[in-house]
N, C-alpha and C positions, 0 to 999 in steps of 0.2 A: 553525898555529892558536895563537891568542890565550888564555890566561884569563880568567874574566870578571871585570872592577873587583871591589875597587879597587885590582886591581895596578899598582904605577909603571910607568911606560913606560920603557923604555931611555932614556939619552943622547941618541942621536938623535931621538927621539922628542919627548924633552923641548924640545928646541933649534928642531925644526920647528914646534910648536903654542906655543911662548914660554911665559911667566910671567907672571903670577901662575896666570892661566887663560886656555883658548881663547877666541878670538873666534868666535862661531857666527852665522851668519845664518839665520834659519826664515821662509821664505815664508810669510806667512798663519798666524801662531802661532795666532789663535785659531780655527783650523779643526780638524778632528776630529783629523788626522794631525798638525798642527801642534802640539797640546796634548799629544799620546805624546810628540812628540820633545823639546820643552821640559823633560817631565817626565822623561827620562831622562839630556839632557846639561847640565842645568844644572849637575850635579855628576860629570859624569863624572871618572873617575880620582882621584875623593878630593878634588876643588878645585872652587871656585866659579868656572863658567865665565861666561863676558858674551855675553849673548845679545842679541841685536838680529835685527830683522823686521819683517813688514809684517802687515796686517790685512787681513782680506778685503775690506773696506768704509772706506776711508779718511776718509768723513766720518762716519765712526762715531761716534758720542757715549756717554760713560758705560762707557767702556773702561778706565778707569784701573785699576779693582778687578780685573779679568779680568788685563790686564797683568801688576800686581805679584803675583797668585798664580801666574802662568806665571815667576815670577823675570825676566822680560823687562827689559833697563835701560833700552834705548829702543826706541821704534816710529819707523821710517823711514818717510816718506813718499813716495808717489809721482810726486808735484807737482815735486818738484824732482830731474831725472831725474841732472844732475851729481852732488849728495849721494846721492843713491839707489847709483850705482855707486862711488862714492869709500867709502859704505861698506862696500858687497858683497865691494871688493875686500880691503877689509882685515882679512877675516876668513878664519880656515885651513879652516871647513867651511862650505860653503855648501850648504844643501836646498830644494830645489823638490818639491811634490809637485803631480803633475797632477790628482789627484781635485776639488782646491779652486781652482789656477790659471787663470790666464789664458792661452790659448794664446800670442797674440802676445806676451804680458809677457816667457814662457820663450824663446820664439824669441828675442828680440832679448836676453835675459842671456845666453843662450850664444852667437851671435852676437859679441857683446860681450868674453866671456869669449876668444874666440878673437882677436881681434887685440890685446887688452890687454896690457900688459907688467906681469907680476907680480914684487913683491918679494918675496914668499916663496911657501912652498910652499900649494897650496890644495887641497883635495876638492871636488869637484862632485858630486851626491848628487841623480838625480831619481828620485823615485818615481814609478812607472809602475804597471801593472795586468796580470793574465794577462788579460784582455780582450784586449790585444794578440795573441794565441796561438789567438783562441775559435775560426777559421776554419781553423786546420792540421789540413793531413790527419793521419788518424789511423789507427794500427794498431791491429784487436782482439786481443787473447790471450786465452786461457780462462784462467781463475783456477783454478788447482790447487797442489795442496802445502802447505806453512805459510803462503805468504802469502795464500791465498785460504779458509783455513781457517774463518776467522772470519765472513765474508761466506756462504762457505756454509751456514754454521751460521743466519744471519740468513734467508736465503733459505728455508733448510726450515721455520723456524717461519714466515714470512708465507705459502708456499706448500704448505703440510701437508706439510711434508717430502718434497718430490720428490727431493732430494738432487740436482738437475740446477745445476751452476755457469753460473754467467753471464760472457758475452764481456765485457770492458771494457777502455776504451783502452790502448795501450802507455803507460807514464810517459813524459813529455816531458821534456828536460833542455837547459842550456846548448847540448850539440852539438848541438841541431836550432834554434838561434838562425837561423840563415840562413831555415830554411824556414816561421818564422812567418807564421801569416796574418789579420790582425784582422778584427774586425765592422765594417761599415762605420761604425759612430759610433765606432771607435776607430783610424781609420785618419790620423789628426792625432796622437794619441798615437803611431805608429808612426814618424811622421816626426822628433819629436821626440826620441824613444828614437835614433835614428840619426843625427841631428843632437848630440846628446849624445857618442854614442860616438865621432865624429868629432873631438873634440877630446881623444883617445887621445894623440897626437903632440905637444902641446902642451908646451911646456917649463915644468916646476914646475906643472902643472896635473895631477891625477888623476880622471878622470869614473870616476861608476859608476852603473849606471841600474838599479833594483831594481823586478822586476816583481813587484808582490805581489799574493796570492791575494785573494780575496773578504775584506776586511776585518770584523774584529769587534770585541767589547769594547770598554771605555771608554765604556757607554753606547749604543754601536750605532748604523749608518748604515743599510747593506742589509738587515739582519736586525731593523730597529728596528722595524716594525709585528708581525713575526711577537712579537715578548717583547711588547711593549703589549699586544696582543690576549690575549695569556696572561696577562700579569699582571692584566688586566682580568676573566679569564675568559669573552673574547667567542670565539664558535664562528666566528669569521671566518676561520681558518686556510684556506688550499687549495694543494694542491701541482699546479705546474703543468707538463703533460703533456710527458712521460713519467714524468719524476719519480723514473727512476731512473740520473738523470744525476748525474755525479762532480761535484761543485763543489772547486776547489782554494782552501782557505782559510787564512788567518794571524790571528793576533792582533795589534792594532795596536800593541801596545807591544814584540812580537816585532820589528815593522819598527823601529820606533826603534832599538831595542838590535843589529839589525844595522848601522843606520847608525853609531853607535856604536862598534860592532867592526869596521867596515869602515875607518873613519877612523883610531881610536887601534890601530895594526899595529904589532907589532913587526918592525924590518928583519928579522931572524932567520928570520921566519916565513915561509910559502910565500906566494908573491904571491896577491891576490884579484883575479880577475878583473873587469872593467869590466861584464858583465852578471851579473845577480845574480836569482836565482827566491828569493822569497821566500813559501813555506808549510809549511805544521804536518806534520806525519808522519800526520795523520789520511787516509784515504782514505773520504771520506763521499758520499753521495747524498745529493741536494735531500731527497727522504723523508726519508732518517734523523736530518737537521737539523731537518727544519719539525717529525716524530713527536718527536725528543727533546726540543726545546724546552717542548711541549705536556704531554709526561708529564713535565717537571720542574717545571713552574710553573704547569698548568693541570689541569682536569678530563681526562679521558680521552673520548676522540670518535672515530668516525670519520672523518677529514679527506677531503675531497673533491680530484676531481682535475680541473684546468679547462682548455681550452687557450690555449695562450699568448697570444693575440689578446685576453683577455679580462682578461691580467693587468697588472697596476700597470706601466706602460711604463718609470716611475724603476728598477725594480730587474728586466725580467726579464730586460735582458742578461747582468745575474750571474747570475740564478736558474737560466738554460736553458743554460747552461756544460757541456762534458761533457769535461773533461779531466783527466790526474793528472799530477801534474808532478812531479819531484824538486827537495827545496829545494837550495840553493847548496851547495857542499863545505863554505864558514864556517860554515854553520849545522847540517850533519850532524856536526860536531866535537863532539866530546863537553864540550869545554872552552865550545861555546856556552850563553849566561847565559839558557836558555828560560822564558819566562813561560807558553805555552801548548803545549807541544810535540806532547801527545796530541792537537789538536784542539778544537773547540768542544761536541762533545757527551760527550766523558770530562771536560770540564772545565766544564760547566756551572752546578755550585754556585758556583764562582768569577765566572766569567762572569755569569749574573745576577744576583750580589754586586754588581758592576762596575754591572750595567744600572740598578738600584735606587739606586745612590751617585749615578751620574754625571745620573740623571732622577728625583733628588731623590725618592724613593718610598721611603716607610715606612710598616710595616704598622700600622695601628688596633686594638691588642688592648685589649679592654676590658672590664671585670667590674660590672654592676649588682647590688647586694643590699637586697634590703627585705622587709619583709614582704609577707605577702598581702595585695591592695587596695591596693598603695601607688603602683600606676601605675607599676612598673617596666618594663613591656613598651611602653608609649609611649614614655619616653624612649629605650629600646633600640632602637624602631622609627625616631623620627628622627634618632638619631646613626647608625643602620646606610643609612638612606637619604641624609642628607647627606655621610657619609665613605666608605662602601663601594659604590658604585655599584647598578647592576642586579642582581637576585637577590641581596642582600647576605649577609653568613654571621654571619646573629642566630637564635642557636636557645637553648634551653631545656635541660634534663636530657631531660626527655621528648620532645622532637623529635629529638633525637641516638638516645634509646632506639627510640622509636618506627621511623625510619631503620635501623637497626641490626636490626631485628624482621621489616623489610620486605627486606630484602637479596636474599630469594630463594636462600640458599644452605642446607645442611644445618645449618649453625653458627647460622644466623638462626631456623631453625625448632626448634632446642635453646632456645634463650636466649628464644623467644616462650613454647614451654614451661614455661619455670622461672618467667619473670615472671608467668605464669598463676598457680602453684601459688602462689608467692609475697605473689601479691594477694588468693588468697584468704585469707590469716591477716591480721586485724587487726596495725596497724601493721610489715606484712612490708615487707623491704626489700631489693634487692640487694647481695650482697655489697659489700666498699669496694672489692676487687680489681676486681671487674668492671666498677663505677660508675666506677674511676678508667681503666680500659684503652680504655672505649667513650669517653670526654670524651677522653683524651689522644689516643687516634687521629684524632678530629676535629680539634683542635686544633694537629694535626701533618700536617693534608693541607697540601696546595700551596696551594689559597685562602686559608687561614689563616697560610699559612709566609711567602705575599707582600703579599695585600691587610690580611690582620686578621682580626677577628670582633669581635662582642659578643657576651657571653655572658650570660645571664639566669636569676640565682638562684640558679647553681652555680658553683664550693663554697659548702653551707650552714653547715658547720661547720669547725672549726680542723682536724680530723682528715684533712676531705677536701680541705680546701686544701692538706695540707701532702704529703697522697698524691700529690695532681696536678700541683704545681706544681713539686715537688724532686726532685733525682734522686743516685744513690749518686755518690759522689767514689770514683774508682778509688784503688786503693791505692798508693802509689810505685813507679814501674817499670813498673806495667802499664800497657796500653792503654785507653782508655774501648770499652766492649763495645757492638755493634752492637743498637739495638732489638730485643728478640727479636719472633719471630712470633708469631701469635693462636694460642693452646693452647685447649682444650676444658677447660671448666670440670671441677670435679668435681660429683660430686652432691651430696655433704658439704655444698658451700658453702650449699645450699639450708638446713640445718638451723643452719647459723652467720648466716644470714641473719636470723633470727626470737629468735637471743641477744639479749639486751639488753647493751651494750657494758659493759666492765668497768670497776670504778670506778679512777679515777687511784690510781697508788701513792704511797704517804709520798715526801718530799722526798729523804730521806737515800737510801730503795731507788733511787729515779730517779736520783740523780747516779752511785752503783754501776754501775748498767745502764749510761749512756750511757757508761763509759769502754771497754767492750765492744763497744758500738754501732759500724755505720760509718757514717761522716758522711756527712751527706748536704748538696747546695748547690741554692741556688734553679736550676731549668733555664729558662734565660732565652729558649730556643727557644717554649715556650709560654707561658710567664707572661705576663700582662698588664701593660702599660705604665699603664695609669690604672683607678683602683678607684674604684666610688662607692654608696657607702652610704645610701639612704633610711630616714628615718624618719615613722611615722604612727603616731597613736593606733588602737587594734584597732577603737572605734566606727567612727572615720572611714574605716577601711579595708573597714568592712565596710559602711556606707552605701554607699559609692563601688562594692562590687563587686554588691550587690541593687538598686543603680539604674542598672547597665548602665556606666558610665563608666570600671571598671577593670575586669579579668582575677581570678579567683582561683574558691575551692574554689565547687562547685553549690548545696552546704546549709549550713546554720547549724553544725550539726554538725562538717562535714569545717573550716568555716570554723574553729572555734574549735580542732580537735586540729593544724591546719596553723598557727594562728598561737601555740599552747604552745610547739609546737616549736621555731618560731622565737625565740621569746623564751627558750626552755633554750642556743640556741645561740649567743645574742647578747647576753642580758643578765643572765650567771650573778652569783650572789651568793656565792659562795665565792672567789673570786677567781681561776678558770681561764680557760683562755686561750679567746679565744671568734676567731669569721670573721676580723674585722678586724684583729686580733692580728696573726697570720701575717704581712699585709701591710706592717702598720707595723714589726715587730720581725724577721720573718724576711726577708722579701723586699724592705724598706727601700723601700716603696712608698708616698706620701702617696695616704692614703683622706679623697674630698671627701664630705665630712658634707652631707648637705642634708634639711632638714625641710619635709615635702611640706602640712604641716599651715600652714605660715607662709608659702608660696610657689604661687605659681601653676604649670603646668606650661612656660608659656615662659619664665618666670624660671628654673625648675631647667635648662631646656635649655639657656640662655645662659650660666648658670654652669658647666654640663658644656661648655661652648664654650670660655669663656675659660680653665678649667683643663688642658684639650686642649691648645690652640693657646698656652700661656704658655710650653712650649719651643719654639716655632716652629710657623708654620703648616705645613697640609699643601697638599705639591702634589698628587701623586697623580693627576694629569688631572682635579681637582675645577675645577669652574666658580669662577671669582674672585668676588669681592663684588661689581666693578663688571659683570659677567656676568650674576651673580642678580640685580641691579638693572635692568640693560637689558630681563632677560628676563621681570621682575616686571612694569617699565614695559611691556612690548608686551604681557604678558597683558593685564592693565588696560584697556591701549588698545582690545586685541580683544575685552575684558567690556562696557566701554564704548559700541564699535561696536556690538555686538550688541544693549543694552540701546536705544540709538537706531534699530537696526531694528525692535525691538520694540515700541517704544513710535509710531515711523511707521508700522507695521503696524496697530496699534491706533487709530490716527487713521484711518488709510486707512479702515479696516474700519467705525469710529462713521461715518465722512462717507458712506460706502457708504448704511449702514444709516438714516441721518439722509436720504439722498438716497431712499431708496426709500421711508420713511415721507412723505417728502412729495410723492410720484409717487403713492403711495395714495389719500394724503388729497385729492389733486387730482380723482384718477380719481372717490373717492366723491363729491366733492361735485358733479361734473359729473354724477353719476346721480343725486345728489339733485334738482338743477335742472331735469334732464329728466324728472324725477317729477312736478316742482312743476307742469311747463309744460304735460304733458299731464293732469292734473286741470283746471289753468284751462280747457284748452280742452273736456274734457270737460266739466266746470261752467258755463262760458259756450254750450254747445252746449245742457245742459240748459236754462238759464234762456230761449234763444232761440226754445224750441217755441211758445208762446201767441201772441207776436207775428207770428209767420210765420201762424197759422192765422186771426187777426185781419184779416190786410194781405190773404191769398186770397180771404177772404169778403167784404171791402167796399171793398178801392181794386184790387184786380189787375184786376179784371172791366171795369171803368167804362176803369182804366186802360187796357187793351189793346186795348179798342173804339178810343179816343181815338188811341191810337197808330196802328191799322189806318187811320181815316180820315185821319193824316196822310200816310200811306204811298199812298194813293190817292188824295187830293188835290194831295199837293205844293205846298203854298201857301208863298208866298215867307216868312212868317213863323211858320214851324213852331211856336214855341213860342207864339206867342201864338194861332195857332189852336188849339194842344190846349189853352190856359187856359180860352179861349173856350169850346171841348167841354166838359171838365169842369165848367166854373160852370154850361152850361146842362143838364149832366144830374146834378147834385149833387143835386137831390131823389132822384134814381132809388137814388142810394148810401145818403141819408139815411133812405128807405122802407126799406130792406133790414135796415140797424140798428136799424130802431124794429120 
């Protein structure tokens, strides 16, 4: 086995790789594995090597900056096949990764290597996957002895101390190569592995197939959604049934280091076999990994178990593996330059930091100070809503204290009793040590470490800031001590809480005391990156509070006391240090001063945004300005549509009401006309009664008799006959009238 770089290779190896550096071909340099390969191979052996390679998309534009950052000298285009193979054969190391490669392209390359005439020694490395072993027949073994001691303890904890060991798959190694059986999706991968291994007999060509475990690190692929949900504190994690399956994993940088180690070999060292299994030394189950990520980066919660068919198809095959595999002998060597030997869970601090770096995730740590009634809470809410996603870590000291007292533990009950006693005394306050401990614990939580926080109104004095945001510097030769466990506070602290702070010592005495004091430094893990100090006149603050536009004390007396306390801590007349002095002088942090009486809330918020983003915009899975504009435009469109619908509904309602009124008016008019007609008819009837009597008495009798004679005689001219009759009897009618 060879030692880790930068040891110089022997002369024979130097002759093989040439000077001044190796020519290395990496397929898809911009892929997940490709980037890791470029990072480790560009300066292998302490020399600048010439990297050539392809991109995952030949037509991609704007890749010049990325290619330069990877130290790739030239991008090879696939369109010119002749030049493509010439460049490939000019290199002493050729690496193809099946995770991002086109299978037909790999097949063509292997077949071309098989018939090509090589002018120099070439190492061909094909990075494959342990998924090619997914369906391999397994033999179960009972965990016992030292190997199973740790697993048994974990099983005891989870199962209530049953002490019963679980059977697990017997480890597979290269000796089981011929019996490997892939899952259906990886049949082609196995074929390409076999095809690459057939190059063993080719002169001047040394082929190696690396069966890589589930890859992690450098921004993640398979575990990306797990890390993303943990960073966002989203309770979307799930374990695919059964969850106790073993996942062979490996850090992507360890795969790159294996490629480098395999190629740059001391001829005197034992030969490296053509098939290598690249896995770390951990033996972790799926549940171990999922719960480990949550425990390290997020809030604790019970992770549900789901059936495989409900799992994300893109990661289902990887997360349902159940294999334990032995790493290749070259990785088992003590000289192998491991990056993450003990696995993802043991190295979560490092792996999570890589995830944040590669995904451009930065914690937003902000402190906003201001007098009561200055409107700090509204600015904090807006910053938290914009930069810290759902359920943002925005809190005040009172919020932290209330949650600590509501924890449901005996310590919480004691804290509540202590707070009750202190609040019963005017001006009582918890001891500085307890206040610092409570806030420090919150700022050290997983959510605050990775997403950040917006802390409102605390610390309110220089002493509180110094206690909270600094830590002791370990003496030379001493290791940094881990954070101490929570201790119960002594009852005597209550009395100390009521004592006024001691007067500041004379300068000479202070200098003498400082010499013997342990040195302190800013604790970057919890200290804020951004500090905002608000200014506002007391009368304006009071007006805001009592008009309901700002939060603050409930009574004028409480407001007066709180304002006086703030002014004593931040506007001293004797030159003593104020709260903001800690950040400007000790923490070397710029304090953004905002006069809330001279600007609106919107103007203040925009000033804070400019201040924060002056050091670079936050990615943090935030919506871009373009997305926000599109969402706002869509929201306005929806609002306009709703307004139009409301107007249309109102118009239709008005039209219906008008139609109803018209119908009612028509019906009423018809009723009136009918009444008039009836009245007219009755009137006419009433007026016709005297005329009828006259006719019946004087005309009808004579006329009736005349008509009767007409009927009896039936004359040829009845009208003439009737007229003569009436004329003849006219005197009778006249006599009756007289």
